[in-house]
N, C-alpha and C positions, 0 to 999 in steps of 0.2 A: 503896857506902860507900868513901870514900877510904882508900888504904893509908897506912901510917906507915913512915917510914924508920928503921931501926935502925943501930947503930954499924957493922955490917958492910956498910952501904951497900945492903942488899937491901930493897926495898919489900915490906912484909908487909901482909896484909889481915886483916879481922875473922876471929876464930876461933869465932864463934857457931855453933850447930848449923845454922842456916839458911844461913850462909855456906859451911860445909863441904859441905852438901848441894848448893849451887849449883855449887861447884867440881867435884864429881863429875858432876853432871848435864851440865855444859857441857864435860866432858872435860879440864878443866885439871888434875885430879888423878885418879889411878887406884888409889891406895893410901893407907894411913895415913901412910906416910913422905912421900908427895907433899904431903899436907895439912900436915904439920909444916913442910916446907920452904916452902910457900906462905904460911903464916900466922905462922910464928915461934913458935907456941905449943908448950908442952911435949908430949912424946909421951903422957904420962898424960892431959892435958887433951883432946887430940885423940881418943885411944882411948875415953875416957869418953863423949864426945859422939857419936862414931861408933856406939858400942854403943847409945846412946839412939835414934839414927836407925834402926838395925837392928831394935830392939825395936818401934819404931813402924811397921815394915814399909816404910819409905821407902828404905832401902838394903839391899842384899844382898851377901853375900860370894861371890866366885867362886873360881876356881882360883889357883894361884901365878903371880906375875909374873916378869919377868926379874930375876935377881940380879946385883948388881955386887960380890958378895962377901958371904959369910954366908948366912943363911936367906932364901929368896925371899919377897918381900912378898905378902900376900894381897890379891888384887884386889877392888875395890869397884865395885858397879854400882847405878845408880839403878833402883828398882823402879817402872817406869811402870804396872804393873798394880795398884798400891796403891789405886787409886780411879779415878774417871772425872770428866769435866766435860761439861756441856751447853754447846753453842755455838749461839747464835741470831743469824742474819743477817736483819734486817728491812729490806726495801727499800720503796720507794714502791708497787711493784706485785708484790712477791714476798716469800715467807718461806721460809727454809731453816733447818732445825735438824739438828744433828749431835751425836752423843755420841762422845767421844774418850777415849783413855787419857791418862795424865799426861805423855806425850811428844807429844801432839797427833796421834796416829795415829787416823784416823777408823774407828770401829767400826760405825756405822750412821748413815744420813742420810735425810732426807725433806724435801720442800718442794713448793710449788705457788704459783700466782698468788694474790695478795690485793690489797686496796685499803687502803692505810694510812689513808685518809680515813674509813674506817668507824669509826675511833675505837679507843681502847685496850682497851675491855672485850671486844668480839668478836675483835679481832686477837690479844690476849694469851690469850684462851681457846683459840684455834686453836693458838697456840704451845705451850700446855700439852698439848693433845691430841697434837701432833706429838712433843713431848718424851717423853711416855709411850710413844708408838709406837716411837721409836728405842731407848729403854731396853729395851723388851720384845724387840725384834729382836736386840739385843746380849746378851740374857740377863742384864740388870742390873736393879736395883731403885732406887727413890729413895734408899734408904739408902747406896747406893754413890756417889752424887753428892757430890763434894767442893767444887765451885764451879760457878757459872753465869756465862757471858759473853754479853752482848747488845750488838749494834750496831744503832743506829737512824739514820734519815736526817734528822738535825737536831741542833741544839745541845743539849748535855747538861751539866748540872752534875755533874761526875764524882763528887764527894764524896757526893752523895745519890742519883745514878742517875735524876734527874728531867729530862725534856726542858724546855727553856726557850724559850718562844715559837717553836717550830719552824715556819717558813713553809709547809712542805709536809706538815705533820702536824696538820691541824685537830683540835682537841679533846684533844690530848696535852699541852698545857702543864701543867707541875708534876705530872704523873701519876706516882705512886710505882711505877715499873716493878718494882723488886725485890720489892714485896709480892706480886706474882703468882707468885712462886717459893717462897713460904713452906713449901710441903710438903716441900722438900728440906732445910730446916734447915741451910743453908750460905751462905757469902758469895756475893753477886750483884754483878757488875761491869757497869755500863752506860756506853757511850761512843758518841760520834758514829761513824757507819759508816765514815767515811774514816780516822779514827784506827785503827779496828779493821782496816781493809784494809791500812793501812800496816804494822801488826804482821804481818799475813799475808804481805805482800810480802817482809818481811825474813826470814820463815820459809821462803818459797819460793825467793827469789833469793839468800839468804845475807846475813849481817849487813853493813851499811854504816854507817859512823859518822854521816854527815850526808846526809839524803836528803829529797826531797819526793815524796809519792805523791798524784797528782792524779786525782780521780774526775770524769769528765764523763758525766753521765747526765741525769736529769730536772733535777737541780741540779748545781752545781760546788763541790767542796770539796777541801781539801788536808790530808793528814796530814804532820806535820813530825817527822822523826826527827833528834834531836840526840844525839851520842855513843852511837848505837845504841839510844836509847830514845825513845818518843813524848813530844813536848813538847806539853803541853796549855794552858799559859799560866795566868794567875792564876785564872780562873774556868772553864777548860775549853773556851774558845771559840777557841783558836788555830787558824789555818788556814782560817777561814771566808772564803775568797777569792771565793766566788761573789757576794758583795755589795760588791765593790770597784767604784768608779765607773769606767766606760769611756766616753770621749768618742767620738762617731761622726763620721767625716769628712764625711758628708752633713748633719750637724746634726740628724738625727732623734732623737726622744725615745721611749724604750720604758719603760713602767711595769712594775716588777718586782712579784712577788707579795708582797714585803716592804713595798711601799708607796713605796719610793724609785725614782728614775729611773736608767736606763742601768746597772744592775748587770751584772756580767760574765755571770751565768747567764741574764739576760733578753736578752742579745745573742748569746751563743754556747752556751748550754745545749741540752739535747735538745729542750725545748719550742720554743725559738727556732728551732732548725734545722728542725723540722717546719713551723712558721709560715712561715718564709721559703721553704721548698720548695713549699708550697701556693700561696703568693703568686707564685712563679715558674712555676706551671702544671704542676708535676710531679704525676703521678697516684699520690699516696701518702696513706696514712691514719695511719701511725705513724712515730715516729722511727727505729725498727728498719728500716723499708722504705727510708728515706732513706740510712741507713748501708749497707744491702745494695746499693743502687744505686751508691753511691760505690765500694764494694769491688769491684763488677763493672765499673767503668770508665765509668759514665754521666757524660757531660761536665758537665751542670748540677749534678748531685749532688756530683760531685768538687769543683767550684768552691765550692759552699756549705760543704762540710766543710773545705776548705782555708782559706777565709775565717774560719771559726770557729776553726781552729787558729791563724791569725795573731793573732786577737783574744786568745785564751787565752795565746799566746806573749808578747804584749806585757806582760800582767800578770806572767807567769812570769819575764820578763827582769828586772823590778824586784826580784822575790824572789831571783833569782840574784845580782844585784848586792848585795843586802842580806845574804843568808844564805850564799852560796857553797857550795852542796851538791855532793856527789860525783855524785849521780844524781837524775834525775827519772823517775818511773815513771808512765805514764798508764794508767788503768783506767776501768771503767764502760762502759755500753752504747755511747756515742758513740765511745769509744776503740777499739772493735772495727772501726771503719773503717780502722784501721791506717795505712798509708803516707800517704794524703792528709792525714789529721789531723796526723801527725808532721811531714810536710813543712812545713805552715803554722806549726806550733809552733817547729820548729827554725829556720825562716827568721827569725821574729821574735826568738827568744831570742838567736841568734848575731849578729843584726844590732844588737840594742839592749843586750846585756850587755857589760860591760867585758871586754876580752880575757883578763885574768888569771883572772877569775871563771869564764869559760866554757872555758878552755883544755883542761881534762880532764873536762869535764862530759859525762855520758852521758844521753841522753834516749831512753827505750825504752817499748814497750807491755808491759803485764803478760803474763807467760807463762801465768798461770792466773787470769784475772779472775773466773771462776765459783767458785773455791775460796778466794780470799784472805779473803773476809768470814768464812766459817766457821772457817778456820784461825786468823785473827786473833782471833776471839772466844774460841776455845779457848785460844790462847796467853795472852790477857789473863786468863782465869780461872785458868789454871795458874800464871802468875806471881804473881797475887794470893794464891792458896792457898799457894804455896811461898815467899812473902815471908819475910824473916828473922823479923819479929815474929810472923807467922802460924805459922811452924814452931815458934817458942818456945811459943806457946799450945797447939799440938797436943801437944807433948811434955809440957806441964804438966798435961794432962788425966789 
């Protein structure tokens, strides 16, 4: 929420209970006096709302802070043990479920391979089994769960949590994913896996105002961070770059799973990389094997990965010119090829982007690609549960 400027020239922010809680959670305020200074609200108003948050077990009082004269202020701490969230990272070939506290610290986690094409009923039944398993391992019960966050590998209508014609999730269109978590009687947030990973990357690498998080795996997608928050667009489909048209120098046409021709992921995604590797005579059966050969310095595999990077970089260069991000973070199975993929991407981005847009641009590989999905799902659930309106509803109960 935007701040308002008072006569003293200081920009003040909302003084709702949810806003006060956010200030303490993020470290902007450590005491009631800090909250008064930040919001411009009266000391009585701030104290009353802080008392409500303490009664709701969301804030705790600590010891005395530093005094600048007079009685030392009592420090305030966010109580991350006030509840827990379930974080579900669904991929095309795997599922991971974690339970975290309200600061996204993982308390227990479990996962294994699955096939998303089996459909929503068996896959979500397995998610439910894993959810109960991690709760039991952490010594928690369904009543302790405050919110659930779910990332899925396809377009999602964020307001309803329903996948919308996901190309690589047959049978999932319009399935009410939140209904599978009714036993927890709490909010359920569902989003595209790349948006979720973007949240996770911001949690791992630190906040960045404007960034692109690009997943290159079976498909290709992009999480867009604007002013430190995920930008989803009008219907939640922002960042679906895997289906941008890419012309081929040799004039060849490749049909994508979505039915269109020469989509980016049909040319440079994981499946395309495996297809081209087999056509080149490499003895590989999976995309992972192609990536491993490239990482080990195999010449033909290196060139295939670098070419994929150049193709992806051509699309990213257009996004850099349009969006001018601070950082691009590469993640996903193909991104684990590391330097060869980055070399191709950087070559195309720096060659085709405008100098000013690319001057301070960082292009890196994720530091924790296996964790970002679960962490992002947890952060999505926590932010939803501790949203200003949601906190107001909790206090009104």
